[in-house]
N, C-alpha and C positions, 0 to 999 in steps of 0.2 A: 839622826834618829838612832836611839840606843837599842839594845837587843830586846828589852822588854816591850818597847813600842812596836818593834818589828813583829814580834809574836802576836801582839794584839791585832795588828793590821792583817796578818795572814789568817787569823781566826775569823775575822769579821767578813772578809771578802767572799769566801765560799758560802757563808751563811746567807748573805744578801743575794748572791746569784741564785742560790737554791730556792729562796722564797719567790723571787721573780719567775723562775722557771716553773715552779709548782703552780703559781697563780695563772700563768699562761696556759698550762696544760689542763688544769682542773676546772677553770672557769671560762675563759674567753674562747678557746678552740672548739669545745663542744657546741657552744651557742652559734658560732659561725657555721659549723658543719650542718647544724639543724636548719638554719635559714637557707643554706645552699640546697639542701635536700628538698625542702618545701618548694623552693623555686623550680627545681628540676622536675618534681612531681607535677606541679602545675603546668609547666611547659609541655610535659609528656601528654597530659590530659588534653591540652589545647591542640597540640599537633595531631593527636589521635582523632579528635572530633573533626578537624579539617580534612584529614585523610579520608574519613568516612563520608563526609560531604562530597569530596572530590570523586570518590568511587561511585556514589549514587548519581551524581551529575553526569559522569561519563557513561554510566549504564543507560540512563534516561536518554541522553543525546544519541547514543548508538541505536537504541530502540526506535527513536523517531526517524533517524536516517534510514534504517532498514525498512521501516513502514513506508516511507516515501518512495524508496526504490522499488519495493514490491508493488505498491499501488501504481507506480508509473510504468513499470516494465513487465511485471509478472501477472498479476490478477487484481481485480477490483470488485467491489460490491455495487450493484445498481438496483434501482427500483423502477418497475414498469409503471408507466402512466398512460392511461387511455385504453381503448378497446381494439386497436387496430391489429393486435396479434391474437385475438380470440379465435378459436377456443384453446389454443396452445398456451397462451399467457393471459393472465387477467391483471387488471390495474391493481397496484399496490404490492404485487408479488416482488420478492427480492431474489436476485440472481447473482451468481458469481460468473464474471467474464474473465477469460484467459487472454493474455496479450503476447506472451513471449513466443517468438518464432512462428506466429500464426500466418498461415497461407490460406487465402479465401478459397472456399469450396462450396459447390452448389448444395443447397438445402441447409446450410449452416444458418443459425440465427445470430445476427451480429448487431452490435451497437455502432452506429455511424454518426458522423457529424454532418448535419444538413445545413449547408450555407443558405439555402433558400428560406428555411424556417428559422435559422439562427439558434438552433438547439440540437441536442442529441436525440436520436430516435432509434428504435429497435425494430428490425425487419429481418426477413429471410432472403438469403441469396438465391436467386432463380437462375441466373446465367453468369458465366465467368468469361474471361477473355478468350476469343476465338469461337465462342458459341454463337449460333444463329437463332434468335428468338422470334417467336410469332405468337400473337394473342388473337384468338378468334372469338369475337364478341357474340356471334350467333350461337355458338356452342358453349362458350365460357372456357374453352380449353386453352391451356398454355403449352406451347410446343417448343421444344428445344432440339435443335439439330434433326428436325423431321419427326421427332417422337413426342407423343402427348405425355406430359408428366403425370405420374401417379402421385397424387397429393392427398393422402388421408388426413393431413393436418389442417386443411383449410376449413373455414366455417361454412362456406357455400361457394359455388362457382360464380364467376363473373356474370353480371347481368348486362354489362356493356364494357367495351374496351376502356373508355374514359381515359384515354392516353394522349399526350402531346407528341408521343413518339410515332415514327413511321415504321411499319413492319412489312416484311421481315427486317430485323435489326441485328447486325453483327456487332458483338461486344468488342470494343477496342482494347488494346493492351492496357494493363494496370487499372481496369475499371470492372465493376460488377453491376448487374441489374438486380434491384431488390424490390420485394413486395411484402405487404402485410398478409398474414393468414386470413384475416377478415377482409377479403378482397374488395368488397363493396363499401367498406368503411375505413379506407386507409389512404393516406398520402404517402406515396413512394416513388419509385423511379418512373412510373407512368406520367407523373406530373412534376416531379422534383428533379428528374434527370438522373443520369448514371452516377454512381458513387466511385470516387477514386480510391485506390488502395490506401493512400495516405490519410483518408478520412474514416477509415475503419478503425475503431478503438479496440475492438476485440470480439471474441466469440463467446456467446452465452453458453456455458457448459453445465451449469448446475442450478437447480431451483432450491433455494434455502428456506424460504417461507412462502406460503404457510407450511408448517412442519408436516402436516398430513400429506402434502404433495412433494415432500423432499425427494430429490433424485434427478436423474438425467432428463434432458429435453428431447431425446432422439430415439425413444423406444420404438416409435412407430415408423421409423425411416430405415429403409433397406440400404 
């Protein structure tokens, strides 16, 4: 190759390389970047939606778990059925019952599980473990530890003992004796037997409805 041919070759090579380089930079590279950016944006939108769904799902699941725990161990809403607790409670009223750390106490209104009836019932605790209970049908008096109970909450005094229990009755450990406030129209410990602590669901603490009666259930109890 002579000197003239060498010069021609040297002049052509940079020009060819420059054209290819310019083509790659000016045409192909921007298109590739644009496609990559679009894919990235779409991916970001998709992952953002999934994150939002995940957060909502987690929040809902947590709320359900907390509601179950509260209902199981802390408090619950119940509805009164029947007239056995009149005049204190009427049918269809809604109450809040508390469960956590509850220790049975005389004159508390409680929801209990009745194995004899196969359902939950609401009654008032009359006597607790260690108490000696006596019911006198001739006077309608309820006597605990030798003292006649002051019961402003009852509908009327008993007209008859109507009990399968023998009196005087000493309440055994981990049991209570319950009665309805409507004494002559109530199935309770007189014919259903004593209630074990384990069968006490909780203490009725607040009347929610009707709203005109909203408030505590123990205003008239000293």
